[in-house]
C-alpha positions, 0 to 999 in steps of 0.5 A: 830184604825183599819187598815180599818178605811179609811181616819180617823186620826191615833192617835198620843198618847198612850191610857190612862192606863187601870184599873184592872176593865176595863180589867176584863170586857174585858176578861169576854166579850172575854170569851163569844164571843171567837168563831172560835178556836185558829186561830179565837180567836187570830185574835179577840184579835189582832183586839181588843187589837192591832188595836182598843184599842191599849193596846199592840203593834203588835210587843209585841203581836206577841212576846207573840204569838210566845212563846205560840205557842211552849208551850203545851196547848191552845195557845189562852188562854195562850196568853190571860194569857200572855197579862193580866199578862203583863198589871196587874201582876200575878192577871191580868194573872190569871184573863184573863186566867180564864175568857177566860175558865170559860164561856165555862166551864159553857156553855159546862156543860149545853149543855152536860147535855142537850145532855146526858139527852135529846138526839139529837134535830133537831134544834141543828143539823140545827144550827151546819150545818150553823156554821161549814162552818162559822168556816171554813171561820173564820180559812181561814180569820185568816190565811190570817190576820196572814200571811199578818202581819208575812210573810214579805219576801220570806224566811218566805213564804217558811217556811209557804209553807213547813209547809203546805206541811209537815203536809198536804201531809207528815203527819209530826207531829206538834212538829217536824214542830215546832222544824224544823222551830225553827232550821231554824230560829236559823240558819237563825238568824245568817246567814240572821238576817234581814229575821227573825226579829220578828214583821216585819217592826215595824215602819209601825204599828204606821202608821196603828194603832198609839202608844200602851199602851205597845209599842215596846220599853216600858220597862217591868214592875217590875213584868215582869223582870226575877228573879230566886227566883220568877220563882222558887216560882211560880213553887213550888206553882203550884206543891203544888196546883197540889199535894194537889188536887191529894192527896185529890182524892187519899184519897177519891177514891184511885188510881183507882177512876175515878176523880183520873184517870182524874186528872192524865190523863189530867195532862199528856195531858196538858204536853205531847201534843204540837200543839194545840187542834187538836194535843191533840184530838187523845190522849184524844180519845185514853184515854177517849174512848179506855183506860178508857171507859168514853165515846164512839167514837160517843159521842167524835165526838159529843163533838168535834162538841159542842167544835167547836161551843161554845166560848173558846178554842177548847180543852174545849172538855175535859170538855165534856169528863169529864162530860160524864165520871163522869156521865157514871161511876156514881162517886157519885152514880146513884142518883147524875149523874148530880153532877158527870158530873159537877165534872168530867168536872171541874176536867178535866178543872182544870188539863188541864189548870193549867200548862198553867198558870205556863208556863206564870208566870214562863216563861213570864219574861224570854221571855220579857228579850229576846225580843230584842235578835235576837238569841231568836226572830229569831226561834220564827219568823220562828215558827210563819211563820210555824204556818200560814201553819199549820192553812191553813192545819186546814182550809183544814181539816175543809173544807173537812169534812164540804163540803164532810161529807161522804168523797170522792166518790170512785173511786176518780176522777173529777166527783166524787167530785160533789157526796155528795158535800154540795153546801149550806155549800159551799155557806154559807162558801164563804158568811161568808169569804166575809163578814169578808174580804170584808165588815169587819163584826164582827165574832159574827154577821157572826156566828149568821147569818150562824147559822140562815141560817143553822137552816132555811135550815135544817127545810125547807129541808124536804118541799123543797126536 
């Protein structure tokens, strides 16, 4: 039941159990429509799973989200994996996490092949022109939605504001913001615990949406209960899978082989970079462009544009990097460039996401076990508050590059703000936000309308000016 359902009656009973097949079709659909970057994807999952379907309560949803926020890797994909695992065990988690990524991989492979084989197409530029302000509006709206549900007191508001200032004005790295917020939450959980209780006022959620299938006080299923032996087994299986893949590449192409290097490089990218896609992109740029020469800097920018406008995690830009790298390095010879590209994209995706599954399957039971302990939940609540500020910074980053694509004119002053300002993009972005916020229109229709607007404007601009 949506919070915007007007006077419609709020359900008083939990929904019927969800079959594995029903969950499969939902996660598959999500993989095809999960636009808007991590903030948009998390907002989309909240709207569907918490508000409409009521598969999981907001408290449980936010608790899982808090955990994924402190992990390296794509938090939206890890959140999907966590919820799928909580509902249907190991297979459910693997299914949810895989389907969240797989459609994006296929779409990016196709688009990257078109990009490298046929070059730029004016129609594509027009579609991108309309989608970019829409993505900016989605991020702003997601920050509003997350903030309205998590910033329940002045302390959490202050943490969000401090995080925004830290990353926007002081350029503090995201991992330090997470650590700082976690430390504040840990100390605050001992001094003023009521200010840091996860999920805010839980009773209000039932008034808004009704009871959920996995509710605030629903006992964890057997597979979600912490066992040292089970966690060790998953860790061992993950290491074996990684080791077998790397051993195969080394046996086939040696340590200097392109696919071997990709496997090692994207493993490090998955484990050593915190803060989501925008934290990992500088690392990927440095390795892919400067160190290994898999692609050029301009190609990296184009890949980011494709990643922003296709479904799935933004970190799927690694598939673009892998495809271009496999093609450029002619992994299978000059006559199998497309196959080399597909292999590169698949290797980059596999090694980037393998750790994400392990984090959930190994750590998920421990997270469920600490759900009602304030000493564990308080740091996570503070981190969620900080993330609101970071998401607002991401929105500001998007807005700057969309509205002033050539940068600010120099010397910088009030008048220079109008130089190079994209008024049409601003109008499209404002209209997209109003559609999302005031009229409750879905993300996909908004993106479609903005893409069509951008296409028409781009094609008509030579005739108008």
